[in-house]
Backbone as CSV, one residue per row, in Angstrom:
resi,resn,N_x,N_y,N_z,CA_x,CA_y,CA_z,C_x,C_y,C_z
1,MET,0.754,-1.050,-0.271,-0.120,0.338,0.034,0.976,1.166,0.282
2,PHE,0.581,2.156,-0.972,1.315,3.700,-0.322,0.164,4.631,-0.137
3,LEU,0.748,5.513,0.302,0.125,6.605,0.876,0.366,8.230,-0.199
4,TYR,-0.219,8.816,-0.448,-0.240,9.746,-1.887,-0.411,11.099,-0.949
5,HIS,0.282,12.327,-1.172,0.046,13.531,-0.591,0.025,14.450,-1.966
6,TYR,-1.110,14.788,-2.075,-1.350,15.869,-3.019,-0.865,17.688,-2.811
7,PHE,-0.798,18.455,-3.330,-0.393,19.574,-2.640,0.044,20.884,-3.867
8,ASP,0.218,22.026,-3.629,0.306,22.822,-4.786,1.985,22.724,-4.513
9,GLU,2.733,22.491,-5.965,4.152,22.818,-5.576,4.921,23.947,-5.064
10,SER,4.013,25.430,-5.497,4.366,26.574,-5.352,4.279,27.087,-3.575
11,VAL,3.542,25.807,-2.886,3.352,26.025,-1.533,4.592,24.893,-0.633
12,GLY,4.252,23.904,-1.789,4.784,22.665,-0.962,4.555,21.616,-0.080
13,PRO,4.814,20.771,0.104,4.042,19.523,0.698,3.839,19.651,2.442
14,PHE,3.012,18.882,3.009,2.663,19.123,4.330,2.337,20.214,4.762
15,VAL,1.793,21.321,4.045,1.482,22.514,4.839,-0.126,22.553,4.746
16,SER,-0.285,22.780,5.980,-1.876,22.848,6.274,-2.479,24.096,7.066
17,LEU,-3.857,24.039,6.856,-4.261,24.982,7.181,-4.442,24.652,9.002
18,SER,-4.698,23.713,9.178,-5.291,23.088,10.800,-3.882,23.696,11.946
19,ASP,-2.690,23.585,10.984,-1.735,24.149,11.737,-1.613,25.540,12.030
20,LEU,-2.571,26.537,11.495,-2.783,27.778,12.014,-4.037,28.017,12.689
21,PRO,-3.343,29.524,13.879,-4.666,29.803,14.383,-5.433,30.173,13.341
22,ILE,-6.905,29.913,13.526,-8.459,30.220,13.118,-8.204,31.407,12.597
23,ASP,-7.843,32.426,13.206,-8.341,33.878,12.277,-6.844,33.885,10.666
24,GLN,-5.707,33.144,11.268,-5.055,33.283,10.052,-5.185,32.508,8.981
25,ALA,-5.494,31.140,9.361,-6.430,30.450,8.320,-7.316,30.350,7.654
26,GLN,-8.200,31.508,8.374,-8.961,32.485,7.297,-8.429,33.105,6.695
27,ALA,-7.576,34.095,6.748,-6.919,34.791,6.140,-6.160,34.056,4.856
28,VAL,-5.783,33.181,5.404,-4.957,32.003,4.238,-5.611,31.699,3.085
29,LEU,-7.314,31.525,3.462,-8.108,30.898,2.638,-8.864,31.646,2.020
30,GLU,-8.817,33.318,2.245,-9.184,34.348,1.072,-8.411,34.778,0.189
31,THR,-7.170,34.252,0.974,-5.753,34.563,-0.287,-5.719,33.749,-1.138
32,ILE,-6.205,32.761,-1.012,-6.230,31.148,-2.080,-7.616,31.924,-2.844
33,LYS,-8.854,32.135,-2.383,-10.062,32.567,-3.154,-9.457,33.451,-4.311
34,GLN,-8.845,34.445,-3.965,-8.059,35.409,-4.645,-6.856,35.813,-5.292
35,THR,-6.532,34.617,-4.753,-5.124,34.493,-6.150,-4.958,33.300,-7.100
36,LYS,-5.948,32.212,-6.564,-6.056,30.686,-6.972,-7.343,30.967,-7.155
37,PRO,-8.129,31.303,-7.800,-9.644,31.460,-8.088,-10.505,29.831,-8.532
38,GLY,-9.117,29.190,-9.684,-9.240,28.200,-10.085,-8.961,27.080,-9.561
39,SER,-8.248,27.109,-8.022,-7.974,26.162,-7.739,-9.202,25.089,-6.981
40,GLN,-9.039,24.039,-6.467,-10.485,23.456,-5.574,-10.363,23.862,-4.474
41,SER,-9.076,24.314,-3.547,-9.144,24.937,-2.677,-9.896,26.320,-2.541
42,ALA,-9.947,27.203,-3.845,-10.558,28.256,-3.406,-12.081,28.030,-3.746
43,GLN,-12.884,27.212,-4.154,-14.076,26.663,-3.618,-14.794,26.506,-2.474
44,ARG,-14.162,26.545,-1.396,-14.495,26.044,0.019,-15.178,26.904,0.455
45,GLN,-16.532,26.842,1.692,-17.382,27.460,1.854,-16.898,28.240,2.798
46,ASP,-17.377,29.525,3.418,-16.544,30.543,4.292,-16.505,30.028,5.516
47,THR,-16.985,29.025,5.876,-17.047,28.296,7.378,-16.237,26.946,7.137
48,TYR,-15.563,26.647,6.361,-14.555,25.589,6.214,-13.564,25.547,7.065
49,VAL,-12.964,26.507,8.043,-11.938,26.285,8.626,-12.585,25.815,10.194
50,GLU,-13.452,26.334,10.630,-14.436,26.097,11.616,-14.712,24.638,11.634
51,TYR,-15.251,24.319,10.305,-16.054,22.745,10.271,-14.732,21.932,10.159
52,ARG,-13.769,22.114,9.500,-12.349,21.263,9.735,-11.855,20.936,10.835
53,ARG,-11.935,21.848,11.699,-11.481,21.980,12.637,-12.270,20.712,14.157
54,HIS,-13.920,21.236,13.512,-14.741,20.376,13.986,-14.112,18.919,13.688
55,CYS,-14.274,18.495,12.763,-13.800,17.031,12.133,-12.743,16.411,12.565
56,GLU,-11.934,17.369,12.640,-10.563,16.968,13.108,-10.812,16.634,14.726
57,GLN,-11.226,17.661,15.376,-11.847,17.303,17.264,-12.424,15.679,17.066
58,ILE,-13.330,14.953,16.263,-13.866,14.049,16.153,-12.862,13.076,15.755
59,ILE,-12.023,12.960,14.881,-11.029,11.954,14.117,-10.143,11.890,15.249
60,ARG,-9.478,12.831,15.693,-8.347,12.792,17.227,-8.955,11.867,18.124
61,THR,-10.517,12.420,18.817,-11.035,11.490,19.971,-11.238,10.376,19.677
62,GLU,-11.755,9.907,18.533,-12.013,8.534,18.537,-10.971,7.752,18.053
63,PHE,-10.061,8.401,17.308,-8.612,7.666,16.856,-8.064,7.190,18.318
64,LYS,-7.761,8.340,19.324,-7.469,7.787,20.954,-8.285,6.583,21.556
65,ARG,-9.576,6.949,21.007,-10.527,6.507,21.947,-9.737,4.418,21.279
66,LYS,-9.353,4.560,20.137,-9.464,3.504,19.520,-7.820,2.668,19.689
67,GLY,-6.804,3.280,20.456,-5.945,2.979,20.879,-4.751,4.075,20.056
68,GLY,-5.139,4.736,19.186,-4.037,5.623,18.471,-3.533,6.236,18.779
69,LEU,-2.141,6.799,18.792,-1.109,7.444,19.356,-0.975,8.719,18.794
70,VAL,-1.297,9.612,18.987,-1.359,11.132,18.592,-0.208,11.977,19.153
71,LYS,0.421,12.394,17.798,1.790,12.967,18.210,1.972,14.157,17.547
72,ARG,0.847,14.860,16.972,0.529,16.328,16.582,-1.238,16.628,17.201
73,PRO,-1.252,17.681,17.217,-2.612,18.025,17.379,-3.638,17.967,16.401
74,THR,-3.090,17.677,14.777,-3.696,17.811,13.448,-3.020,17.347,12.755
75,PRO,-3.715,16.242,12.074,-2.878,15.386,10.931,-2.531,16.092,9.951
76,HIS,-1.708,15.294,9.510,-1.086,15.473,8.235,-2.112,14.795,7.047
77,TYR,-2.360,15.187,5.876,-3.890,14.420,5.221,-3.076,13.828,3.891
78,MET,-3.074,12.687,3.975,-2.879,11.845,2.652,-3.974,10.841,2.109
79,VAL,-3.457,9.880,1.262,-5.008,9.356,0.869,-4.094,7.980,0.274
80,VAL,-4.878,6.712,0.615,-5.197,4.958,0.217,-4.264,5.184,-1.139
81,GLU,-3.375,5.197,-1.817,-3.478,4.858,-3.428,-3.660,6.328,-4.211
82,HIS,-3.660,6.455,-5.792,-3.776,7.553,-6.552,-4.820,7.713,-6.468
83,SER,-5.516,8.944,-6.365,-7.030,9.655,-6.534,-6.580,10.042,-7.723
84,PRO,-7.106,10.040,-9.576,-7.007,11.355,-10.106,-7.691,12.430,-10.052
85,TRP,-8.736,12.557,-9.001,-9.035,13.739,-8.917,-9.043,14.720,-8.266
86,LEU,-7.919,13.990,-6.947,-7.181,14.907,-6.023,-6.021,15.762,-7.133
87,SER,-5.543,14.544,-7.889,-4.292,15.423,-8.678,-4.491,16.700,-9.648
88,THR,-6.042,16.882,-9.898,-6.644,17.926,-10.439,-6.677,19.411,-9.684
89,TRP,-6.479,19.326,-8.215,-7.053,19.879,-7.216,-6.178,21.487,-7.499
90,PHE,-5.002,21.519,-7.615,-4.256,22.750,-7.912,-3.821,23.036,-8.921
91,GLU,-4.056,24.297,-9.195,-3.241,25.155,-10.124,-2.118,24.291,-10.780
92,HIS,-1.002,23.960,-9.538,0.444,23.641,-9.897,0.708,22.598,-9.008
93,SER,-0.152,21.468,-9.588,-0.027,19.923,-8.476,1.184,18.902,-8.469
94,ALA,1.525,18.767,-7.634,2.325,17.809,-7.567,2.185,16.722,-6.300
95,CYS,2.903,15.922,-6.054,2.513,14.895,-5.401,3.450,13.787,-4.923
96,ILE,3.342,13.336,-3.402,4.066,12.380,-3.190,3.740,11.148,-2.822
97,LYS,4.408,10.298,-2.920,3.911,8.823,-2.810,5.055,8.179,-1.485
98,ILE,3.902,7.678,-0.426,5.256,7.058,0.205,4.792,5.395,0.981
99,PRO,5.544,4.707,0.644,4.980,2.945,0.979,4.796,3.522,2.713
100,ILE,3.277,3.129,2.888,3.013,2.224,4.232,4.001,2.242,5.281
101,GLU,5.282,1.226,4.527,5.695,0.609,5.717,7.036,1.863,6.349
102,GLU,6.680,3.312,5.811,7.383,4.406,6.476,6.949,4.715,7.858
103,PHE,5.288,4.432,8.372,4.821,4.809,9.541,4.865,3.961,10.197
104,GLU,4.208,4.626,11.696,4.037,3.692,12.521,2.267,3.356,12.486
105,ARG,2.036,2.521,12.007,0.545,2.113,11.737,-0.134,2.559,13.002
106,ASN,0.651,2.998,14.228,-0.765,3.056,15.450,-0.522,4.755,15.263
107,THR,-0.195,5.268,14.139,-0.432,6.994,14.309,-1.225,7.414,13.034
108,ILE,-1.843,6.371,12.607,-2.441,6.776,11.260,-3.697,6.652,11.334
109,SER,-4.597,7.181,11.229,-6.115,6.898,11.219,-7.281,6.783,9.781
110,PHE,-7.629,6.145,9.664,-8.431,6.429,8.027,-9.850,6.543,8.211
111,THR,-10.556,7.081,7.155,-11.709,7.318,6.827,-12.058,6.766,5.610
112,TYR,-12.979,5.986,4.953,-13.677,5.689,3.878,-14.250,6.769,3.226
113,GLY,-13.727,7.730,1.863,-13.976,8.979,2.048,-13.652,9.711,2.908
114,ASP,-13.314,11.197,2.470,-12.703,12.715,3.014,-14.109,12.331,4.423
115,SER,-12.567,13.002,5.218,-13.613,13.012,6.600,-14.563,14.188,7.261
116,MET,-14.485,14.628,6.031,-15.655,16.420,6.497,-16.954,15.324,5.889
117,PRO,-17.441,14.689,4.906,-18.527,14.340,4.680,-18.790,13.278,5.502
118,THR,-17.801,12.644,5.452,-18.008,10.962,6.586,-18.256,11.281,7.492
119,PHE,-18.227,12.341,8.187,-18.571,12.878,9.761,-19.683,13.956,9.658
120,SER,-20.278,14.415,8.148,-21.187,15.403,8.329,-22.481,14.692,8.565
121,PRO,-23.076,15.733,9.543,-24.568,15.516,9.550,-25.858,15.287,8.678
122,LYS,-25.297,15.985,7.662,-26.226,16.298,6.285,-26.128,14.953,5.639
123,VAL,-24.922,14.071,5.711,-25.067,12.727,4.895,-25.074,11.644,5.346
124,ASN,-26.460,10.738,5.399,-27.073,10.181,5.964,-27.574,8.417,5.534
125,ASP,-27.043,8.372,4.774,-27.188,7.272,3.377,-27.237,5.948,3.994
126,GLY,-27.202,5.672,5.157,-26.845,4.296,5.628,-25.572,3.215,5.484
127,LYS,-24.674,3.804,5.260,-23.948,3.219,4.780,-22.642,3.178,5.908
128,GLU,-22.175,1.510,6.069,-21.353,1.140,7.322,-20.627,1.983,7.644
129,TYR,-19.448,2.620,6.488,-18.709,3.589,6.857,-18.450,4.688,6.944
130,ARG,-20.000,5.316,7.089,-20.418,6.701,7.939,-20.373,6.663,8.884
131,HIS,-19.685,7.961,9.532,-19.256,8.281,10.913,-18.730,7.487,11.332
132,THR,-17.480,6.924,11.158,-17.003,5.655,11.179,-15.028,6.125,11.121
133,LEU,-14.324,5.933,12.040,-12.967,6.006,12.123,-12.493,4.941,12.075
134,TYR,-11.357,5.014,11.225,-10.557,3.101,11.155,-8.841,3.345,11.476
135,THR,-8.689,2.141,12.421,-7.212,2.056,12.039,-6.810,1.490,10.772
136,TYR,-5.535,0.914,10.809,-5.005,0.102,9.838,-5.562,-1.215,9.280
137,ASP,-5.609,-1.878,10.766,-6.286,-3.184,10.001,-7.766,-3.415,9.797
138,GLU,-8.240,-1.926,10.330,-9.722,-1.814,9.896,-10.197,-1.651,8.693
139,ILE,-9.439,-0.601,8.206,-9.572,0.069,6.854,-8.843,-1.165,5.570
140,LEU,-8.167,-1.930,5.896,-7.689,-3.081,5.308,-8.922,-3.952,4.846
141,THR,-9.705,-4.194,6.096,-11.269,-4.873,5.815,-12.100,-4.167,5.062
142,ILE,-12.246,-2.755,5.483,-13.247,-2.109,4.641,-12.764,-1.773,2.848
143,ILE,-11.128,-2.145,2.828,-10.924,-2.082,1.516,-11.339,-3.565,0.696
144,GLU,-11.601,-4.616,1.144,-11.517,-5.977,0.800,-12.560,-6.106,0.741
145,LYS,-13.536,-5.191,1.213,-15.423,-5.599,1.201,-15.793,-4.176,0.382
146,TYR,-15.002,-2.929,-0.113,-15.614,-2.533,-0.556,-14.477,-2.001,-2.144
147,GLY,-13.857,-2.418,-2.142,-12.499,-1.795,-2.877,-11.970,-0.308,-2.650
148,LEU,-11.560,0.445,-3.600,-10.858,1.399,-3.272,-12.081,2.869,-4.389
149,PRO,-12.477,3.464,-3.435,-13.613,4.707,-3.999,-13.113,5.313,-5.437
150,GLN,-12.004,5.846,-5.850,-11.337,5.752,-6.583,-11.908,5.180,-7.652
151,THR,-11.798,3.432,-7.434,-12.145,2.931,-8.852,-13.297,2.991,-8.935
152,TRP,-14.473,3.274,-8.154,-15.756,3.144,-8.633,-16.380,4.663,-8.617
153,ASN,-16.067,5.163,-8.089,-16.590,6.602,-7.582,-15.795,7.810,-8.028
154,ASN,-14.739,7.744,-8.728,-13.933,8.736,-9.231,-14.560,10.428,-9.110
155,ASP,-15.376,10.078,-10.183,-16.505,11.142,-10.763,-17.250,11.851,-9.318
156,GLY,-17.643,10.940,-8.304,-18.472,11.591,-7.479,-20.118,10.977,-7.467
157,GLN,-20.323,10.416,-8.830,-21.401,10.192,-9.165,-22.398,9.203,-8.107
158,TYR,-21.638,8.073,-7.452,-21.783,7.295,-6.230,-22.270,8.142,-4.807
159,GLY,-21.626,9.495,-4.787,-21.375,10.071,-3.296,-20.765,10.256,-3.273
160,PRO,-20.506,10.824,-1.952,-18.854,12.007,-1.967,-17.490,10.900,-1.631
161,GLU,-17.844,9.656,-1.163,-16.363,9.383,-1.000,-15.892,8.977,-2.940
162,ARG,-14.318,9.524,-2.630,-13.962,9.596,-4.241,-11.911,8.799,-3.838
163,TYR,-11.812,8.534,-1.973,-10.871,8.516,-2.459,-10.870,7.706,-0.565
164,ILE,-10.024,6.950,0.211,-9.602,7.072,1.165,-8.694,7.846,1.871
165,GLU,-9.201,8.590,2.849,-8.351,9.623,3.703,-7.641,9.095,5.063
166,ALA,-6.172,9.441,4.884,-5.128,8.600,5.910,-4.836,10.093,6.635
167,HIS,-4.870,9.707,8.013,-4.522,10.897,9.090,-3.408,10.458,9.481
168,ILE,-2.417,11.005,9.668,-0.691,10.921,9.821,-0.793,11.567,10.852
169,TRP,-0.577,11.137,12.141,-0.429,12.232,13.242,0.376,11.970,13.997
170,ASN,1.564,12.195,13.293,2.800,12.513,13.852,3.853,12.930,12.211
171,ASP,4.889,13.820,12.976,5.888,14.370,11.982,6.436,13.958,11.398
172,GLU,7.510,12.901,12.366,8.662,12.091,11.661,8.788,11.446,10.482
173,PRO,7.631,10.763,10.262,7.669,10.188,8.706,7.282,10.958,7.311
174,VAL,6.759,12.363,7.491,7.242,12.986,6.566,7.748,14.402,6.742
175,ASN,8.546,14.635,7.648,9.571,15.839,7.721,10.328,15.604,6.676
176,LYS,11.051,14.422,6.247,12.090,14.224,5.263,11.562,14.490,3.957
177,TYR,10.587,14.733,3.276,9.905,15.322,2.256,9.665,16.319,2.391
178,ARG,9.747,17.414,3.682,9.304,18.707,3.381,9.842,19.543,2.619
179,ASP,11.465,19.176,2.810,11.972,19.853,2.093,12.551,20.001,0.666
180,GLY,11.944,18.816,-0.097,12.193,18.963,-1.329,13.439,18.211,-1.976
181,SER,14.071,17.155,-1.158,15.486,16.811,-1.180,15.014,14.926,-1.614
182,LEU,13.864,14.561,-1.247,13.222,13.387,-1.770,12.581,13.615,-3.148
183,PRO,12.420,12.405,-4.152,11.608,12.868,-4.998,10.369,12.593,-5.062
184,ARG,9.984,13.978,-5.695,8.295,13.450,-5.981,7.687,13.331,-7.294
185,ILE,6.043,12.558,-7.612,5.898,12.419,-8.700,4.655,13.260,-9.331
C-alpha cells in the first residue's frame, strides 16, 4: 500500500491550514480564493476552517479511543493509493508517494472517503462507513469489502467518497519529504 499527498508545488508539501490559528487560516483561505480562483481550495465555503477543526476533533478523539497514538494536534492528510480527482485540485499540482512501511501504523487513522462528508450530519445514506474512523487493520477489511472509492466513484456520481483519507498523527515520517530533496511524482 502507498499513501499519496497532493499539494500545490508553489506552496510545498504537508502545509496545512489546520496548523494555523483560526484567524490566520481564514486569511490564507481568502488569499487562495483571490489569487488562485481556479483551484479546488478556492471553492471552499466560508465556514470551512471551523468545520475542518470540528472534524479533526472528532477523528482525534475517536483515534485515541481506539488506542491510536497522537503525536501532533492536527493530522497531515494523505490518501490510500492514487486519486485521479485529487491530482487535479491545484494549479501547480504535485504529489508525493510514500510506502505505508515508512509509518508507525498506530499513528495513522483512516476514513472511507474524506473525513468531512464522512462525519457530516447531512450525509445519512446508511452506509456502514459513515461516521466511522478506522485503524490500519480495520481499513484493510473495508477495502477488501468495498474496494478503493477512486476505482468505482472517481467522479463522485455514487456519493461523496472518492478516496480513502489517511490521517498522519506524527511529523517524523513526513518531515524528510518537506524540504524537496526526496523525489516527487
